[in-house]
Phi, psi and omega in degrees: 000130179273174182302324184302309188294322178299314187290330183286311170307327176285349185081017177261117180294151181302316181295324182289319181292325172299317172304315182293321177302314181289331178293324179286337182298129176301144174300152173277154171234133175238120173245108170266109189245107182282163181246110173071027178279144177286153178305324185257032183276352183233148183309317183307331191247319176228197183233070180286162186287020184212159177248142186237086190293328184278330169297315183300317175297323177303323182284321176294331175273352183220212185239131172274118186260114187272344184239060183253134192230159167247148182282345176209130183275045180217147190318288188294313181299327177288316181292326175294321179297320178293318186273342178259341190072012194242150168292143170308331178297333180276317183276335183073023171266096179248153166068213188238116182273143185265189184302135176083003183293146174293320181072220185280130185297133173305350173296334180264117179292150178258165176305318179303318179287327177296317184270336176296321174300344178263359175101013178283138163282142191225145177209150167227123182238108184147207180274124180277282178062029175228032178147128182232047166230156190311325184275350179248359173286163184315311183299336177267001187240024170102008182248113185302314178238152176194151171204157168138199175265146177281350183198189189290144183294354177265354179271073181207184193284348182260023179300129189288343192238316180230058183298336177295348184273349189233079183283325186285144180289146179285121183246152173262120181253151176218122177046044170090010180224156180285118187269316179237106191294340182213110174286136175237168175304337182274349185259328182304332180296347184275347190308309179295316177296319183298310183301318182295321177297319178297321181293321186291310184299323181293321177300313177310315183279347188237018180302341177269350179241147174293142181216155166243123176244115181246119184246079178271097186297151167285333184257150021256032172302141181282153354291141184284133172216144179223155179282170188296329180298347184237001175308116181078358192288322189284331188069017188233028183073187190300315183306310182294325180291320176303312181290332176289327183289320172308320180293319176301321183294311179304323177299311182304315178296312172303312178308315182292323179294306180302309187298331176268010177071029193247357183300327182275001175235025179232134176261114177254127182244125174239124170201193189233152179282352178175178177282184196281156167279159185231153187199116179277134180095348178224136182291124179233185179306151181244131170221133178288351186269168187296132171060211189197202177315145172081019172224165174272008180278162181298334175306327181265319190263344173269119185247143173301148176213134175233131170240138181227128171211093183303130184090342179250319186240123184309134184283148170062033177251168170223143181242147174248009181295134177277132174209175185219157176313321187303344191269343185289313182302301181297331168295319175294309177311313177301315179291327182275348189077026189263154177275141178295160175300155175293326183277155181302141169235161188254337179291165183227159174289113177247028181297325174299334175281322181297318181274004175060047179296128188307126178087353183297137173244151178294123178301344176273132164287326177207164167244153182237147186230140174233159167232122192042233183259016178263124179281120193245323188197156172234151173229137184294151185308325182280353178085359187274312187259138175226120175250117169273131173279156181298129184197162168259153179214157179273131174219160188250133179242153181270150177253095196072200175230031186265008173081002178276170189294146184275194185230129171285133176223156180269127177248173183234142174231135167274185180296128194217135174244126179247134174273091189288346173286320180262343178217067183300351186258008175050060189244338190231116179280118188254019191303320184284331178290331190235059189296324180294320169297319173303321183291316181295318182289328175291330175301306179304317184289327173299316187291321180286324183295313186296325187283321189248339181248003179073000000 
């Protein structure tokens, strides 16, 4: 007796059985990870001089997370944290790694490996930047399919300031092999399109399988490039054109999910690796928060985030719950029924926070923030308090008011406590006003320092 005959005798209709089977199938995960996008670069968060309808639709159909963080506001460290669920302090992946770098040690499992072990099809199309050696590139790190750059698109012979640092040609890889031996200014405008086409094709071919699709775009990291179809389309310069093309990419991915009947069983997460690069006289990403990329202030570590899963995440909502990229791996593993990595991780399952379960508390007492190997700050798990430890940081100051490029200088901050609920811009040090809170936060900082910095 075959399965169909058995179900018929049991009084179970084929449609009902198929529906039950679909319900039992683990969810798909799509992570769209922008590079250096500002918190306010899209309408759900800010008011840029261009309209991004697909991101706007994503927010209308999902939840906007206003207090979503990365543990370090620099490329490799941020990506490593996302994929491993570990603080940079644990993996020792700090800053931005160059060509040929080892990157994330293979002893730390990636999100791809965790879900691959559960039977997921896995793919990464975009900027990898957590290892450029055979054992640390995507095929060896849990991804069945891959294409893209092994590091940032400015690490090439055309670097405007330090071309001598990048003698090796910037290459485009596909499934472990070099597809384009030398990227040029004429080829870089294809990146967003290439990543998107691969993503759509992967969805079309894997609609019958649970999958993880990771799309870490190279844009809007400098140098900025957009394809001819978006040149001048925004009316807001090159940056605006780049954002419209990224919005188009989001739309193509959503369309592929919809056309393959996968909307109801797919969690889509869109965020950025850190806050924007800054430049006086040239339009860059926009954030209302203090400072930008490469600092422990919220301008660097707070990233716009939207999550959508129809029927699971309430549509058209906004959340102020604090959470971090290190929490995505354990959350995905929990939803997929996958085993967590054998190595210790720092992230926690925050599905109850994502779905705003009544009474749910953040499983973290605190989150920690670093810049390169410098431990700079801790934030309470509820996102209210943030303590900055004494450190120097890079900031950009204007030179006159002529609109020309500004100048980076090193500034200093002493031990400072900020109430992010009333002062999200980290301007008023209230450490003397709340001594008990300050002592508790210093205790968190000391615990992190003891564990990771000796």
